[in-house]
Legacy VTK file of the C-alpha trace (Angstrom):
# vtk DataFile Version 3.0
C-alpha trace
ASCII
DATASET POLYDATA
POINTS 262 float
147.244 84.219 118.033
143.934 85.683 119.367
143.352 87.641 116.396
143.489 84.431 114.232
141.160 82.768 116.762
138.507 85.445 116.370
138.680 85.195 112.620
138.248 81.387 112.420
135.323 81.506 115.114
133.732 84.310 112.978
133.964 82.286 109.589
132.675 79.210 111.528
129.648 80.976 112.792
128.805 82.418 109.427
129.282 79.214 107.635
127.021 77.645 110.153
124.095 80.556 109.982
124.442 79.434 106.171
124.096 75.928 106.426
121.169 76.241 108.934
119.222 78.756 106.700
119.987 76.197 103.688
118.951 73.287 105.486
116.158 74.755 107.700
114.272 77.744 106.094
111.966 77.022 103.234
111.200 80.171 101.485
107.180 80.974 101.517
105.298 80.232 98.535
102.761 82.958 97.204
99.892 81.857 94.495
97.100 83.347 93.009
93.579 82.503 94.273
90.957 84.714 93.027
89.581 88.193 92.327
86.569 90.046 92.963
85.339 93.579 92.461
84.594 95.473 95.602
82.789 98.843 95.854
81.731 99.724 92.427
80.341 103.340 91.736
80.396 106.200 89.479
83.651 107.336 91.087
85.410 104.404 92.382
85.853 101.143 91.148
87.827 98.530 93.652
89.755 95.409 92.673
90.426 92.635 95.399
92.697 90.132 94.206
93.470 87.481 96.625
96.761 85.467 97.170
97.538 82.530 99.571
100.895 82.644 101.024
102.081 79.126 102.230
104.431 78.769 105.212
106.020 75.263 105.387
108.443 75.888 107.997
107.811 74.691 111.614
108.028 78.198 113.256
105.575 81.553 112.298
107.158 83.912 110.046
105.853 87.594 110.284
105.212 89.612 106.934
106.253 93.089 107.109
104.426 94.410 104.133
103.242 93.703 100.394
104.056 95.991 97.752
102.196 95.873 94.327
101.654 97.363 91.111
98.481 97.434 88.781
98.781 97.822 84.990
95.780 97.882 82.415
96.158 96.911 78.766
100.165 97.092 79.538
100.127 100.437 80.981
101.177 101.012 84.593
98.174 102.760 86.406
99.022 102.588 90.056
101.327 101.263 92.757
100.988 100.764 96.464
101.779 99.214 99.796
99.895 97.725 102.858
101.409 96.149 105.822
97.967 95.087 107.170
99.272 91.422 106.937
100.333 90.023 110.381
102.341 86.597 110.596
102.104 83.501 108.506
101.225 80.309 111.047
103.831 77.919 111.147
103.275 74.704 108.888
100.120 76.647 107.488
98.972 79.267 105.040
96.882 82.317 104.957
94.857 84.210 102.436
95.837 88.045 101.837
93.523 90.212 99.615
94.545 93.725 98.271
92.281 96.485 97.876
93.084 98.346 94.778
91.036 101.530 94.231
90.629 103.079 90.994
89.427 106.531 91.644
88.791 109.634 89.646
92.374 110.158 88.781
92.297 106.960 86.636
88.372 106.040 86.138
87.760 108.093 83.462
90.208 106.522 80.950
89.286 103.223 82.521
85.467 103.501 81.425
86.277 104.974 78.195
88.591 101.657 77.780
85.786 99.432 79.242
83.081 100.920 76.904
84.970 101.162 73.977
86.573 97.430 74.042
84.350 95.521 76.176
87.030 93.947 77.847
90.161 95.280 79.864
93.492 93.378 80.426
94.915 93.729 83.650
98.219 92.534 85.759
98.806 92.761 89.323
102.287 92.046 90.420
104.336 92.705 93.458
106.410 91.301 96.549
105.811 89.897 99.790
108.282 91.324 102.128
109.079 89.173 104.977
112.326 88.579 107.224
114.676 90.254 104.398
113.286 88.625 101.378
111.148 89.885 98.765
108.909 87.155 97.308
107.429 88.030 94.006
103.990 87.303 92.770
102.209 88.153 89.518
98.761 87.730 87.991
97.491 88.603 84.505
93.801 88.154 83.510
91.085 89.862 81.604
87.962 91.841 83.016
84.991 91.484 80.579
82.118 94.118 80.608
78.571 92.210 80.862
76.410 91.774 77.493
73.259 93.552 78.289
70.093 93.059 76.150
66.517 94.233 76.570
64.408 90.802 76.745
61.214 92.002 77.045
58.862 95.408 77.996
55.500 94.299 79.717
52.977 96.784 80.837
51.277 94.932 83.927
48.662 97.610 84.775
47.259 100.395 82.491
44.812 103.348 83.113
44.701 107.035 81.999
46.137 107.806 85.113
48.955 105.413 85.385
51.084 102.811 83.230
52.818 100.204 85.426
55.671 98.614 83.301
58.163 96.177 83.945
61.463 96.080 81.777
63.272 92.618 81.631
67.099 93.205 81.104
69.261 90.079 80.388
73.008 89.968 81.358
75.715 87.945 80.302
78.483 88.007 82.536
81.797 86.238 81.195
83.753 86.654 84.269
84.531 83.721 86.748
83.277 86.001 89.694
80.226 88.113 90.581
79.868 91.601 89.484
78.380 94.162 92.302
76.069 96.341 91.111
75.712 99.236 93.699
74.534 102.043 91.497
72.504 101.241 88.546
70.111 104.175 87.494
67.279 104.136 84.799
64.799 106.376 83.295
62.007 106.501 80.495
61.323 109.714 78.514
59.130 110.364 75.651
59.654 113.313 72.972
62.145 114.778 75.502
60.050 114.787 78.813
61.106 112.731 81.516
58.682 110.458 82.819
60.184 108.224 85.348
63.569 107.694 86.955
64.576 104.754 89.174
67.599 103.026 90.671
68.797 99.792 91.718
71.281 99.337 94.899
73.039 96.520 96.696
72.291 94.018 93.640
75.023 91.493 91.994
75.171 89.789 88.609
75.919 86.338 89.249
78.442 84.703 86.587
77.024 83.402 83.432
73.340 84.384 82.308
71.159 86.391 84.686
68.167 88.616 84.280
67.447 91.836 86.073
63.551 93.253 86.609
63.217 97.221 86.367
59.789 98.347 87.664
58.627 101.594 86.575
55.451 103.774 86.472
54.417 106.635 83.955
51.475 108.734 83.976
49.735 109.145 80.426
48.143 112.286 81.652
51.474 113.949 81.515
51.576 113.570 77.900
47.768 113.947 76.921
45.270 116.544 78.202
42.490 114.347 78.455
41.500 110.754 77.419
39.992 112.046 73.891
43.557 113.462 72.914
44.990 110.413 73.744
42.793 108.310 71.616
43.080 110.531 68.637
46.878 109.734 68.788
47.298 106.972 71.170
50.981 106.178 70.074
53.434 106.695 72.693
57.152 106.587 71.719
59.274 105.754 75.008
63.057 105.994 75.326
64.633 103.726 78.154
68.067 104.497 79.450
70.007 102.432 81.718
73.527 103.520 83.534
75.992 101.889 85.795
79.610 102.143 86.130
80.221 99.084 84.158
77.805 99.221 81.360
74.959 101.506 79.567
72.052 100.545 77.621
69.379 102.488 75.882
66.156 101.262 74.275
63.378 102.518 72.366
59.749 101.284 71.993
56.350 102.844 70.963
53.294 101.668 72.827
49.606 101.769 71.578
47.673 103.352 74.359
44.259 102.707 72.699
44.865 98.743 72.944
46.003 98.952 76.585
43.056 100.714 77.837
40.204 99.007 76.165
LINES 1 263
262 0 1 2 3 4 5 6 7 8 9 10 11 12 13 14 15 16 17 18 19 20 21 22 23 24 25 26 27 28 29 30 31 32 33 34 35 36 37 38 39 40 41 42 43 44 45 46 47 48 49 50 51 52 53 54 55 56 57 58 59 60 61 62 63 64 65 66 67 68 69 70 71 72 73 74 75 76 77 78 79 80 81 82 83 84 85 86 87 88 89 90 91 92 93 94 95 96 97 98 99 100 101 102 103 104 105 106 107 108 109 110 111 112 113 114 115 116 117 118 119 120 121 122 123 124 125 126 127 128 129 130 131 132 133 134 135 136 137 138 139 140 141 142 143 144 145 146 147 148 149 150 151 152 153 154 155 156 157 158 159 160 161 162 163 164 165 166 167 168 169 170 171 172 173 174 175 176 177 178 179 180 181 182 183 184 185 186 187 188 189 190 191 192 193 194 195 196 197 198 199 200 201 202 203 204 205 206 207 208 209 210 211 212 213 214 215 216 217 218 219 220 221 222 223 224 225 226 227 228 229 230 231 232 233 234 235 236 237 238 239 240 241 242 243 244 245 246 247 248 249 250 251 252 253 254 255 256 257 258 259 260 261
């Protein structure tokens, strides 16, 4: 008799918990919000997708972890997990940003794909793991390489000892987010001789069309022994190289020094 009562009580308890769960608990909803690029250098590119998790329950819910997987052009590149999430507020929502780092192991093939195809299809998917539930999320989109053109090369100061030049570079960013430009280098050479090297740091390429101004200085005296030899053969061929983790660009132009020094 006692045994039968215990069975009935257990069934009632389980049934009650099930009804409570179905009636009161609402599964959190995960939606994609945005993506951004974090650190970008020659040996590291960081993707930062952000998802919003909504909790419609009247009590907070702890998030144990988020597991994720990144695929590029339908090829799985890496996976990982983060437990630095915290607790979802009651009747509220919380943004969660992932930090997915592409390092030397994947970066070589990634840059080859970027420079070859000018774009990269990516997919981020995974699960938000909370109170025994695995809530799936997924986002697929395309990362575009900015289109770069040389708009103008202007000599702002000219003498036999030094030429000050500004190279204007037009950039068209088709992505819906800014691109960090932490490691852009540029140089100018003539007939195989290095004349100048420079760099830009802590820059950003905004969405749409924008312009970069690259200042540089060269010394004609490095190429000519004296003014007479320069005036005898005044044409100076210049080769410009611009390099960054996201794009490269080269440009050639010959300037006539005799017309500049008049």
